[in-house]
N, C-alpha and C positions, 0 to 999 in steps of 0.2 A: 603268721599274725598279720591282721589287716588294720591299718589306721588311716584316717582321713588326711590326705596330703594336699588337697586342692586349696586354692586361694581365691578370694573374691566372692562377690555376691552371687554371680552366675553359677559358680560351682555349688555354693550353699543351697541355692534354690533348687538345683537339680537333685541334690542329695535329699532335700526335704520332700520334693515331689515323689521321688522313688520310695521314700519311707512311707508316705501317705498311701501310695498305690499298694505297697506291700501289706500295709495294715488293713486296707479295705478288702484286698483279696483274701487275707488271712481270716478276717471277720466273716466274709461271705461263705467260707467253707466250714465254719464252726458247726458242730453238731448240737442242736438245741433239743430240749425234751420233745419227744414225739416225732422227731425227724429220723430218717434212715441215715446211718453213718455213710460217709463218702467212701467209695471203694478205694482200697489201697492201690498205689501205682505198681507198675511192673517192678520186679526186683532190681534195685539200683546196683551199679557196679561197686566193687570195693573202693572205699575212700582212702586214697593215699594222703600222706601229709602234704599240706600246702607248700612247704619248703623242701620237698623231697629232692634228693640229688640222684643223678644217674650213676650206676656202678655196673659196667659191663661184666658179665660172668667170664672168667677165664677157665680154660679147660685143664690148666695145670698151675703150679705155683708161680712159674715164670710169667711175669706180666700181670699178676693178680692185682686188681684195683684195691687201693688202700681205703679202709673204713676208719673214720674218726669217731670216737665215742662222743655222743651228744648230737650227732646228725642222724638223719633217716635217709635210707637209700632205696632206690627202685631198680630192680634187675629182672632177669627172666631165667627160667630153668628150661633149657632146650636140649641139653646133651647129658651124658651120663653123670658127670660131676661138674659142679661150679665152685671155683676157688675165689676167695677174697682174703686180703692181707690186713693184719693188725700189727702196729708197732707199739709195744707195751713196755711200761716201766716195771720196776721190781717191787712196787709198793701197793698198787691198786688192784682191786678185783675188777674184772671186765666181763660183762654179760652181753651176748648177742642173740636177739630173737630173730627168727626168720618166719615170716608168714607167706605161705604159698597159696595162690589163688587159681584154682582150676578154671578153664574156660567154661562159660555158661553152656549147659547142655552136654558137657563132656561125658562119655561113657566110661564109668569107673568101676573097678572091682573093690571088694571090701578091704584088701590089703594095700591099695594105692595110697601113697602119701609121700612124705619126705623124711630124710634123716639129716641131722645137723651135728657136726662135730667140730671141736677146736683142737688143732694140732700145733706142736712147736716145729721149729725148723729142722729137727731131727726125726720127724714123723711120730713123735710120742703123742698119743691121744690124751688130751687133758679132760675132755668130757664128750658125751654123746647123748643124743635124744632123738626120738622119732615119733611120728604121729600118722595115723591113717584115717580114711573117711569112714570106716566102720561098715556095719551091716546094711545101713540104709543106702550106701553108695551114692549119696547125694552130694553134688559139687558144693563146696563150701570153703572158706578160708581155713587153712590148717597152720598152726603155729607150733614150732619146736624151737629149742634154744640150746646155746652152747655157752661155756664159761671157762675163764682162766681164773681160778680161785687161789688165793694165798692163805693156806690154813696151816696152823702149827702141826708139825709132824708129817706133813704131806710133802714128799720129796720131788714129785713130778711137776713140771711146768711152773716153777717158782722164780725163774730168772727173767730179767729184762731181755727183750729181743723181739724177733719177728715171729709172729704166729699166724695161722691160717684158719679161716672159717671154711668148712667144706660142706656143701649142700648137695644131696643126691636123691633121686627119686627111688621109691620103694614099690614093691608089687609089680604090676605089669609094665611100669616104666623102667624097670631094670634096677640099677643101683650097683652093679658089679664093676662098672667102668669098662666092660668089655664091648667089643663091636656088636652092634645090633640092639643096644640098650638105650639108644637115644630116643627122646620123645618126638613124635611127629609134630609138625607145626600146629595141627588142630588140637593137640594135647599139651602143647607147651604151657607152662604156668608162669604167671607173673610172680615176682617176689618183692616183699618189703623187708628190709634188714634194718634193725634198730640197735646199734651198739651203745652200751651204757657203762660208765666207769664209776666205781664206788671207792671213795677215799679210805685210807686207813684211819684208825681211831687215834685221837690225841693221847689217850691213856688206855692201857690194857683193860679189857672188860672180862667178865666171867665167861667161861666157856662151857659151863655145865647147863644142860637143858633142863628146864623145870619138869619134874617127874609127874606132877599132879596138875591137872587142869579140868575144867568143867566139860566133860564129854557127853553130858545129857543132851538129848535132842531138844533144841529150843522150840518154843511155841511161836509160830509165825505171827507177825502183827496182823491185826484185823481192822485197821483204820480205814476210813473212806478213801478209795483210790484217788490219786492225783494223776492227771494225764502227763505223758512224756512220750517223746519220739526217739527211739533208739537210733544210734548212729550206724553208719555203714563201714566202720573201720575203727581201729584203736584210737587214732588221732581225732576221730569224729564221735567218740563215745559220749553218750548223753550223761550229764552229771546228775546223779541221784544220791540220796542219803537214806538213813533209816526211815522206814515207812512202807506204804503200799503204793504201787505205781501201775497204771493201766496203759496198755499200748495195743497195737495191732501188728500182725505178722502174716505174710503170705508164704505159701510153699516155696522152698528154695531160698528163702531170705535168712540172713544172719544179722542180728541186732547186737550192738555193743553198748554197754553201760559202764560208767566208772564210779566207784565208791571210795571216798577218802577213809582210810583206816589207819589210826594212829598207833603208836607203840602201846602194847598192853591190851588193845581192843580185840574182840573176837567177833568175826563176821559170820552170819548165817543168811541163807537165801532159799526161797521157795518160788517155783514158777507154776502158774496155773494156766492151762490151755483150755479155752472155751469150747463148747460143743459145736458140731457142724450142723448144717441144715438137713443132712441126710446121713444114714448109716449104711455103708457099703464096703464091708470087709474090714481089714485090719492092716496097719502099717507098723512093722517092727522098727524100733529105734526112730520114732517119728520126730521127737523133740529132744534136743540136747541142751543142757545148761552146764557151762564150764566156768570155773573161777580161775583167773590168772593173777599173778602177783605183779608188782610194778614193772619188772623187767620182762613181762609177758611169758613167764614160765607157768605152765599148768600146775595148779594146786590140787584141784579136785573137780570131778564132774559127775553128772547123773543124767540118765536118759529115761524116756518113757515111750511105750507103744501107744497107738491111738486107734480107736475103733469108732470114732465119731461122737462119743460121749466125753464130757469134760474130764480132764485128767490133771493131776497135781504131782509134782516131784520136788523133793528137797535135797540140797547138798548134804552129804554126811557131815557131822560136826567136825570142825577143825580147831586147832589150838589158837591161843592168842598170839598176836604178832610180837616177836621178840628177837633181838640181835643174836642171842645165843642159839636160836633154833637152827642156825646153819651147821651146828655141830651135831645135830641129831643124826642117827644112823639111817633113818627112812623118811620117805614122804608120807603125808603132806607136810609134816613139821618142818623139814628142811627148807621148803619154799616160803614159809611164813617168816622170813628173816628181815623184811624191810617194812617200814612205814611208807605210806604214799598212796597212790591211786591203784586200787585193785579193780579188776575188770570182770564183769559178768557178761558172758557171751551166750546168746540164745540162737539156736538154728532149728528151723522147721524143715523137715525133709521135703524135697521136691515131689516125692511120690505121693504125698498127701493130696495133691491136686488131682491125681488120677482117680483116687477113691472117693474123695469128699468135696471136690470142687476147689476153685482157685482162691476162695476166701474173699476178704481177709478174715482171720481168726482172732478172737479176743485173747489177749495175753495179760496176765497179772503177775507182777514181780513183787514179792514180799521180802523186805530186807531188814535184818536185825543186827544191832551192834551191842555187845555186852562187854563187861569188864571195865576196869578203871584205866584211864590214860596214864602212861608212865613217861618218865623222862627218856629222851633219846640217848644213844650210846656216846655221843660226842665225837663227831668226825673231825679229823685234823684239817680238812679243807673241803671245798665244795665238790660235789659230784659233777659229772657231765652227762646229761644237761644239768645246769645249775638248779639246785633245790629239788632234785628229782626224788629224793627220799624224805621229803617233807610231806605233811598231809596235803592231799590234793594232787593235781597234775603237775608236771614239771613247770617251774617258773621260767618264762622266756627271758633272755637277756634284753635289757632295755636298749632300744635303738639309739644311735648317736644323735644327741640333740632332741630327742623326743621322749614321750611317755609310753609305758607299756599299756596295751589295750586293756579293757575292763576285765573283771574276773567273773567266773560263773558262780552258780549257787553254792558250790562247795568251797569257794575260795580259790579255785584253780584258774590259771591263766587261760584265756580263750583266744582263738584265732578264727577270723572269718565271721561274716554276718550270720551264717547259719548257727554257729555255736553261741553267738551272742543272743540270738533269739531263743535258743534252747534254754539259756540261763534265765531269760525273762519268763519263759513258760514254767520252768521249775519253780521260780519264785512266786508263781501264782498270779502274775499280773495278766489280766485279760486283754484281748485285742482291743476292746473298747477303750480301756484306759490308755493303751498305747496310742491309739488314734487320737484321743483327746489331747494327750501330751504333745504329740507331734504337731497337731493343728494349733495348739496353744503357742508353741515355740514359733511356728510360722507366722501366726497373727501378731505376736509381740514384735518379731523382726520387722514385719510390714509397718506396724505403727511407729516404730522407731525411725524407719526410713522416711515415713511421711512427715513425722515431726521435724526431722532434720531438714527436709526440703522446705517446710514452712519457715523455719528459721533463716534459711538461705534467702528465700523470697522476700522476707521482711527486711533483711539487711541490704538486699539489692532489688529495689522495686522495679527497676527498668530492665532487669535481666530477663 
């Protein structure tokens, strides 16, 4: 989270000048009717959290770095296994997502990916999950998750104590922990780990999963698209809501969007990929759309091949969000257990550039929300991060003696100027309005300073 800490007129003038320059530059790059769109930049690197902490990977449980729920950590996967430590109570559910980022241009096989498990101090496996790059073999952020869940009738991993998050490569990277399975430096992957704790309920809730829900394929919205710029990571995800959103994507790029989904609401999403300037063959698994829940567990995904003509793909229907979904026997129902920020992640395979050019390619995201909002389950205390399972992104803790920064269009807390500007864009405020506003503030401040100086001169004519 960023907030203005400077004092005095000089600092304020510098801030205003920066804002004016940014507004002018933003306005100069706007696409007007009849103009060619500005080419998208090179694929940006994955955007880690602004307040990310370091967590060195340990090759065994001894010396494993401790992860605190509510914080975000950066590490790397360079050897057969990486270990991290959790100290857990006996009342909270804890979830840990691990996003692995392959090096740009890495040569990957379809089975390359990561596996994530949570184990107790007696080597009992509490959960396991894995993900791979798939048939396209395109380098992209890969997210898997682990959990220590406290569920009635489940006898494993229910006690307070020390637990371990174990991350290992799959496919050509090994994963057996045996000699020769280490990743070479050129293929080592950065990691982002995000542990989250979920409080117990103040009162017992129903454990029966609703048997009937609207499983009909929804009709995608057809509103006029509003412009948005997808983020380069979970913490930089662009805030969107129900409606139609237009963006651009280049081959090899992954875009992140966050959608607030309340209890009882049912999310649907469709992605449209625009046509290319030429038709030159076919790319299998060219575009992927994946839905993640607030703890970054995969809910559902879909993919399409691409032959240069426009294509469209929709996520399969998923149930409404409900606390009791965690008791379901299968996915995706089990993952739809929280209210909060759900993530839509879109990846365009790098191989598209070889067949159809570097782009950018037009992208349209159609988001629907149905169902009636219901009351939450009633948690006994706050989660970590605070407010994580409320609608919107996690609410940051207020800094001592200061205010929390502004909220984005979905009501979620924002951090950094980029996300603040995204919120302005989503709200529909043009760069012209922004420029006028900033200039107005600047002019008003100048007039007030001039008036104050005149009063001083009048009171001290010889000064």
